[in-house]
C-alpha positions in Angstrom: -58.5 -8.2 28.3 -58.8 -5.6 25.6 -57.0 -3.1 27.8 -54.2 -5.6 28.4 -53.9 -6.1 24.7 -53.7 -2.4 24.0 -51.1 -2.0 26.7 -48.9 -4.7 25.1 -49.2 -3.0 21.7 -48.2 0.4 23.2 -45.2 -1.2 24.9 -44.1 -2.9 21.6 -44.5 0.3 19.7 -42.5 2.3 22.3 -39.7 -0.3 22.1 -39.7 -0.3 18.3 -39.5 3.5 18.3 -36.8 3.4 20.8 -34.8 1.0 18.7 -35.1 3.2 15.6 -34.3 6.3 17.6 -31.3 4.6 19.1 -29.8 3.6 15.7 -26.7 5.5 14.8 -26.3 6.8 11.2 -22.7 7.0 9.9 -21.8 9.1 6.9 -19.3 7.4 4.7 -17.7 9.2 1.8 -16.0 7.2 -1.0 -13.7 8.9 -3.5 -12.7 6.2 -6.1 -16.3 6.3 -7.3 -17.7 4.4 -10.3 -21.3 3.1 -10.7 -20.2 -0.5 -10.4 -18.0 0.1 -7.3 -20.8 2.1 -5.6 -23.2 -0.7 -6.1 -20.6 -3.1 -4.7 -20.3 -1.0 -1.6 -24.0 -0.6 -1.2 -24.4 -4.4 -1.2 -21.7 -4.8 1.5 -23.2 -2.0 3.6 -26.6 -3.8 3.4 -24.9 -7.0 4.7 -23.3 -5.1 7.6 -26.5 -3.3 8.5 -28.4 -6.6 8.6 -25.9 -7.9 11.1 -25.8 -4.6 13.0 -29.3 -3.2 13.1 -28.2 -0.4 15.5 -26.0 1.1 12.8 -27.1 2.7 9.6 -24.6 3.9 6.9 -25.2 6.7 4.6 -22.9 6.3 1.6 -21.9 9.5 -0.1 -20.6 9.0 -3.7 -19.4 12.2 -5.4 -18.4 12.0 -9.1 -14.8 10.7 -9.3 -13.4 13.9 -10.6 -14.8 15.9 -7.7 -14.6 13.4 -4.9 -11.2 14.3 -3.4 -12.0 18.0 -3.5 -15.4 17.4 -1.9 -13.9 15.4 0.9 -11.2 18.0 1.6 -13.8 20.8 1.8 -16.1 18.8 4.1 -13.2 17.9 6.4 -12.1 21.5 6.5 -15.5 22.6 7.6 -15.9 19.8 10.1 -19.0 18.6 8.3 -20.5 15.4 9.5 -18.5 12.5 8.3 -17.7 9.3 10.2 -15.9 7.1 7.7 -13.8 8.4 4.8 -11.9 6.8 2.0 -8.3 8.1 2.1 -5.8 7.8 -0.7 -2.0 7.9 -0.9 -2.4 11.3 -2.5 -4.4 12.7 0.5 -3.4 11.0 3.7 -0.5 13.3 4.7 -2.6 16.4 4.0 -5.4 15.1 6.3 -3.0 14.1 9.0 -1.2 17.4 8.9 -4.5 19.2 9.2 -5.5 17.2 12.2 -8.5 15.6 10.4 -7.6 11.9 10.7 -8.0 9.9 13.9 -4.9 8.0 15.2 -6.2 4.4 15.2 -3.4 3.0 17.4 -5.7 2.0 20.3 -8.0 0.1 17.9 -5.1 -1.2 15.8 -3.4 -2.9 18.8 -6.6 -5.0 19.4 -7.4 -5.8 15.8 -6.5 -9.4 14.8 -6.3 -8.5 11.2 -2.9 -6.8 11.8 -1.2 -10.2 11.8 -2.1 -11.1 8.3 -1.5 -7.8 6.6 1.1 -7.8 3.7 4.2 -5.8 4.1 3.1 -3.2 1.6 -0.3 -2.9 3.3 1.4 -2.3 6.6 3.5 0.4 5.0 0.2 2.0 3.6 -1.5 1.9 7.0 1.5 3.5 8.8 2.5 5.7 5.9 2.6 8.9 8.0 4.7 9.0 11.2 4.7 5.2 11.4 1.2 5.6 12.9 -1.9 3.7 11.7 -4.3 6.4 10.5 -6.2 4.1 8.1 -6.9 0.5 7.5 -5.8 -0.3 4.0 -8.5 -1.4 1.6 -6.7 -2.0 -1.7 -3.3 -2.0 -3.3 -2.2 -0.9 -6.8 1.1 -2.2 -8.2 2.1 -3.1 -11.7 3.1 -6.4 -13.4 3.7 -7.5 -17.0 0.7 -8.7 -19.0 1.6 -11.0 -22.0 -0.5 -12.1 -25.0 0.9 -15.6 -25.1 -0.9 -16.6 -28.3 0.4 -13.6 -30.3 4.0 -14.0 -28.9 4.0 -17.7 -29.8 3.6 -16.7 -33.4 7.1 -15.1 -33.2 8.7 -17.9 -31.2 8.5 -16.1 -27.9 7.3 -18.7 -25.4 9.0 -17.2 -22.3 8.7 -14.2 -20.0 11.4 -11.6 -20.2 13.4 -11.4 -16.9 15.0 -8.0 -17.5 13.9 -4.7 -18.9 16.6 -4.9 -21.6 15.3 -8.3 -22.6 11.8 -7.0 -22.8 12.9 -4.1 -25.0 14.8 -6.4 -27.3 11.8 -8.8 -27.8 9.6 -5.8 -28.6 12.2 -4.6 -31.1 12.4 -8.0 -32.8 8.7 -8.5 -33.3 7.9 -5.0 -34.3 6.8 -4.7 -38.0 4.9 -1.5 -38.8 3.9 -2.9 -42.2 2.0 -5.7 -40.5 0.7 -3.4 -37.8 2.6 -5.5 -35.2 4.5 -3.9 -32.3 5.7 -5.1 -29.0 4.8 -2.8 -26.1 1.6 -1.0 -25.2 3.3 2.3 -24.6 1.9 5.1 -22.4 2.5 8.5 -23.8 -0.2 10.5 -21.9 -1.9 10.7 -18.5 0.4 9.5 -15.8 3.1 8.4 -18.3 5.6 9.2 -15.7 5.0 5.9 -13.9 6.2 4.0 -16.9 9.3 6.0 -17.8 10.4 6.1 -14.1 9.9 2.3 -13.9 12.3 1.7 -16.7 14.9 4.5 -16.0 15.0 3.9 -12.2 15.7 0.2 -12.6 19.1 1.1 -14.0 20.1 3.1 -11.0 21.9 1.0 -8.3 21.9 3.8 -5.7 18.2 4.2 -5.7 17.9 1.2 -3.4 18.8 3.4 -0.4 16.5 6.2 -1.3 13.2 6.7 0.5 11.4 8.1 -2.5 11.8 7.6 -6.3 13.1 11.2 -6.1 12.4 14.2 -3.9 13.6 17.7 -3.0 16.5 16.1 -1.1 17.7 13.8 -3.8 17.2 13.0 -7.5 19.0 10.6 -9.8 18.2 12.5 -13.1 21.8 13.5 -13.8 23.3 10.1 -12.9 24.8 8.3 -15.9 22.8 5.2 -14.9 19.5 7.1 -15.0 20.4 8.6 -18.4 21.1 5.1 -19.7 17.7 4.0 -18.5 16.0 6.9 -20.2 17.8 5.9 -23.5 16.4 2.4 -23.1 12.9 3.8 -22.6 13.1 6.1 -25.6 14.3 3.1 -27.7 11.3 1.1 -26.4 9.1 3.7 -28.0 11.0 4.3 -31.2 11.8 0.6 -32.0 9.1 -1.4 -30.2 5.9 0.6 -29.9 3.3 2.2 -32.2 4.1 5.8 -33.2 0.6 7.0 -32.2 1.1 5.5 -28.7 2.8 8.8 -27.8 -0.8 9.9 -27.2 -2.0 6.7 -25.6 -3.6 6.6 -22.2 -5.1 3.7 -20.2 -7.9 2.8 -22.6 -5.7 2.8 -25.7 -3.2 0.6 -23.9 -5.9 -1.9 -23.0 -7.2 -1.9 -26.6 -3.8 -2.3 -28.1 -3.2 -5.3 -25.8 -6.6 -6.9 -26.4 -6.3 -6.5 -30.2 -2.8 -8.2 -30.1 -1.1 -5.2 -31.8 0.9 -4.7 -28.6 1.3 -8.1 -26.8 3.2 -6.7 -23.8 1.4 -4.4 -21.3 2.6 -3.1 -17.9 -0.5 -2.5 -15.8 -2.2 -2.6 -12.4 -4.5 -5.5 -11.4 -7.6 -3.5 -12.0 -7.0 -4.1 -15.7 -7.8 -7.8 -15.3 -11.6 -7.6 -15.1 -11.7 -5.4 -18.3 -9.3 -7.7 -20.2 -11.2 -10.8 -19.1 -14.4 -9.3 -20.3 -13.0 -8.2 -23.7 -10.5 -11.1 -24.4 -11.1 -14.0 -22.1 -9.1 -15.3 -19.2 -7.1 -17.9 -21.2 -5.7 -15.6 -23.8 -3.0 -14.0 -21.7 -0.8 -14.4 -18.7 0.6 -12.0 -16.0 4.2 -12.3 -14.9 6.4 -10.3 -12.5 7.7 -7.0 -13.9 11.2 -7.4 -15.5 14.1 -6.1 -13.4 17.1 -3.9 -14.1 20.7 -4.8 -14.5 21.3 -4.9 -10.8 18.7 -7.6 -10.1 15.9 -5.3 -8.8 13.5 -2.7 -10.1 11.6 0.1 -8.5 7.8 0.0 -8.5 5.7 2.8 -7.2 2.5 1.7 -5.5 -0.8 3.2 -4.8 -3.3 2.5 -2.0 -6.6 3.5 -0.6 -8.0 2.8 2.9 -10.6 3.7 5.4 -10.2 6.2 8.2 -12.2 8.1 10.8 -12.4 11.9 10.9 -10.9 13.1 14.2 -14.1 15.0 15.1 -16.6 12.1 14.4 -19.0 11.5 17.3 -19.3 7.8 16.4 -15.8 6.6 16.4 -16.6 3.2 18.0 -19.3 2.5 15.4 -17.2 3.7 12.6 -14.3 1.4 13.7 -16.8 -1.6 13.8 -17.6 -1.1 10.2 -14.0 -0.3 9.0 -12.6 -3.4 10.8 -15.4 -5.5 9.3 -14.8 -4.1 5.8 -11.0 -4.6 6.0 -11.2 -8.1 7.5 -9.6 -10.9 5.3 -12.9 -12.3 4.2 -14.6 -9.1 3.3 -11.5 -7.4 1.9 -11.0 -10.4 -0.3 -14.6 -10.2 -1.5 -14.4 -6.5 -2.2 -11.2 -6.6 -4.1 -12.3 -9.7 -6.1 -15.2 -7.7 -7.5 -13.4 -4.3 -7.7 -10.1 -5.4 -9.2 -7.4 -4.1 -6.8 -5.1 -6.3 -4.7 -6.3 -7.5 -1.3 -4.3 -6.4 1.8 -4.0 -9.7 3.6 -1.5 -12.4 2.6 -3.8 -15.2 3.5 -6.3 -14.0 0.8 -3.9 -15.3 -1.9 -4.1 -18.7 -0.2 -7.7 -18.9 0.8 -9.6 -17.0 -1.9 -10.1 -19.0 -5.0 -10.1 -15.9 -7.2 -6.8 -14.7 -6.0 -5.3 -18.2 -6.1 -5.8 -17.9 -9.9 -2.8 -17.5 -12.2 -3.3 -13.9 -13.1 -2.6 -12.7 -9.5 0.4 -14.8 -8.6 2.8 -12.3 -10.2 1.5 -9.5 -7.9 1.8 -11.8 -4.9 5.4 -12.7 -5.9 6.4 -9.1 -6.2 5.0 -8.2 -2.8 6.7 -11.2 -1.2 10.2 -10.3 -2.6 11.0 -6.8 -1.4 14.7 -7.1 -2.2 13.9 -7.6 -5.8 10.9 -5.3 -6.1 11.5 -2.0 -4.3 8.2 -0.3 -3.6 8.7 3.4 -3.3 6.4 6.4 -3.5 6.6 9.8 -5.0 6.9 12.8 -2.7 3.1 13.4 -3.0 3.1 16.0 -0.2 5.7 18.2 -1.8 4.6 21.6 -3.1 6.5 20.8 -6.3 4.4 17.6 -7.0 1.1 19.1 -8.3 2.8 20.7 -11.4 5.4 18.0 -11.9 3.4 15.5 -14.0 2.5 18.1 -16.6 6.1 19.3 -16.8 7.4 15.7 -17.1 4.8 14.8 -19.8 5.6 17.8 -21.9 9.3 17.2 -21.8 8.9 13.5 -22.5 6.9 14.3 -25.6 9.7 16.4 -26.8 12.3 13.7 -26.1 10.2 11.0 -27.8 9.7 13.2 -30.9 13.4 14.1 -31.0 12.7 17.8 -30.3 14.6 17.9 -27.0 18.1 17.1 -25.8 18.2 14.4 -23.1 21.0 16.0 -21.1 19.2 19.3 -21.1 15.9 17.8 -19.9 17.5 15.8 -17.2 19.4 18.8 -15.9 16.1 20.8 -15.9 14.4 18.1 -13.9 17.1 18.0 -11.3 17.0 21.7 -10.8 13.2 21.7 -10.6 13.4 19.4 -7.6 16.5 20.4 -5.8 16.8 24.2 -6.3 
């Protein structure tokens, strides 16, 4: 009897060891790292592992400032990676270098495809109309309004056009009362704000693939010049003078304090504003459009892909398709702050049915009114462009540069 008991124990031990030995460990590198986001991912990974005991996931979370570079170096050396977070900034580079797996065979059998939003589909097939990633989150901008502050000035409506927004900001601005209209962005990616205003005045941009590129710019068009004048007026007549040096944090603080009751921002600003201000003190409305009834919005995205050399592609796909399913994607973005990639999330997830997200949903559902275009991020001219643009914009805002001269310079930079 004792020998039989020992034999059973040995068999159980062998089976247990076999199960552990048979478990696959996937290395997953995230790039948009933050302490809160990493903890969110760890919690979801634990849930996935509990349901899939044969798969373990090792999350690699480099500091945000170093994450893209670390991922690039690891891929270049074919270091072990099975799941990677890919951004709009990096996807073409990884595809061109042969480091991203074409997911078409998986994609064709994934039921999540049917509910992806149009912008999420564009993100997934951003390169060569081929799905190299499953999109995880979307970044687009809408207009935030401090309704309580604006009501004091008789503004109880949302501006429909850019010109109307600028006029309201001009009317309520009173430097002696430290009251202004717009949370201006003078530093750190200021280009996305000036291009939003200026491009909305250019009718021909509707037919352009990019906001501008080496093939075509609109800088020397009279319509673009008019849009730039409107943007400069927004700064000079409707924004704090020190906002020429504002970045993201200063914009949020200006909005929360009420000094600047209009803010153009991405949805990931909502959790911060809710925490600092409260959910009922502001609203979010669709971005105002230009004189031709549309506006151009750049968009950002991140997604999950599989390195082409991974030994565990099937297991990696199992996690990625789980993470990007409507339910899990909705949960992730609800707690992280970006927009979900499935249209049904805005109908089924209580958080995204809330009033602060309907503007983003409206923008994505009206592609004729909101033209989502990207910058030529894979151009050799892009890396130095944002610094050039910011320096020239500072000169224009301070009155130290001539607008025609700057616009001609920008056109030559891209096309010559």
